[in-house]
C-alpha angles and dihedrals in degrees: 000000000000106000118168102143112073128180114202115190115203084021094149090062132092102274096025095055093053091050090049090053089050093048096047088052089055089055098252118148104242132199121186125203114191134155094209095225111204093232090065100025105035094186094051087225128108113277122260089243092058105133110246090213094060125078114238127209123182110213146105127271088223089063106089092189088061099033104043099060089047093053095045089053094054137082094202134024122203105193113204101138106120146128102257123202133096097205096040092049088064091067102024093057100150096046091052097051095041097052097035105032101030095041089055090045090056093049089056095045087055091050093047100041106036139059110257141145100230111146099173139026122192113191120194111236129168150222085258095079087075098055099200119014129244120294139193123223115197088225106032102031120221114013137177111215120189129231115312117255124247094248089057092051092044087055089050089236092148102171122089122252128216107263088220107045103011096239122142109264132209125239116249128178113285115237121204093250093064114123108266124233120178111207100177139032096255093055091047089055092052089050088053093048095053096041094049094047093047094048095048091043091054093042096051101027097250108144104236133181130192111202107199101211117214115198105324118196138174146095117336098035108143106261093190101046107095090197093058127103114310094246094058088046093051093045091052089052090050093048087055094049093253133128120260109240116231121193125217109358097317092251093115108132117225141166114235116196128187119244089237093060090046091052090050090051090050093051090052088051092053098044100039135053098212095104098033114142091013140106110233131192115238111201145114099256087234125115126217137161116245088236090059088052093051090049095045089053092053090046093048091047090049098236128129097225116135117208117254104241099202099188084216123122137215119229094230098044126119123214104218138001126157132165133261100199096183093114091054092047093048103041098034109020088241113176118177109220109177118096115226097242095045088049094053091044089058090048092053092046088053095047093051089054105038115112090222106085118222107250111192108222092159097114091056090054091046090052090052089055091049095049089050090053090241093130124085124200088001 
């Protein structure tokens, strides 16, 4: 494999831009395709951190006239361009399916029906394809419960139950072979993306990998996008002197992974064949509650603002999901290095210095969920 020319779709975004920097530093020739959607890029301009050694093209992955020549001129495609939000996807169904599923279908159609030199495809997948994470029942072993019913959320019975005996179950790290269960439109499109890419890759002999990102955090997260990752949403609230809003009781377990560890893993996927044709969890392997994260952000920021724990549920939310990163370790030699507190301190330092001020639109997004009937006990 002699890849030197890499196309990164969505490369002006958070994860994509960090990968662009890493690839440029390794002397790849990098082209970025990004539509600069206002929800993520409020100014509509290329961000200040855009790498001057990369080539930038503004355009849409659904536009064949723009997308096809860029694909055909590349030796690898890293496909990050997507509409990203669990809650918003439940009422902007057409947009999410169109951008995520159809955009990926067009990429694959180009690969199947044109002459090209693409030797590797990496498509961004998500923790969302699992639905709930893996759980351990004291009687029935590892089980995979589905989304909690409305009545359970209304009763504030937050923890999952064994689907066989009904006992409460404990969260355990989720491996890639866990049964998949999509409980929102965004996650369904991520499932479509990874399944289509891996299928076409296997069929036509194009090495392909689907990194399943857990909760990625770090510099360049959009601080004014109320549909972004929860850490960025809470940090925006805190920077504006407002309480982070925590759903349920805050005991939800997650795996937060630094952007730097994520980029290291992506470079390994590009340069090594060990994970070809596989979905791969990309996390830290560490478990933390979301309430702990909200409090950590306030402490590191130096403000005395306690989170607002709402005791309200959202119809599409899972309870727990943390990463089993054994496959990434074994197939790629992936070894996450950034401790949680160090990584969040870096995020805060960046947030204080970025020229893009944090504008808090969370209440608007919350009102949209309420109007669509997606909140319970609110």
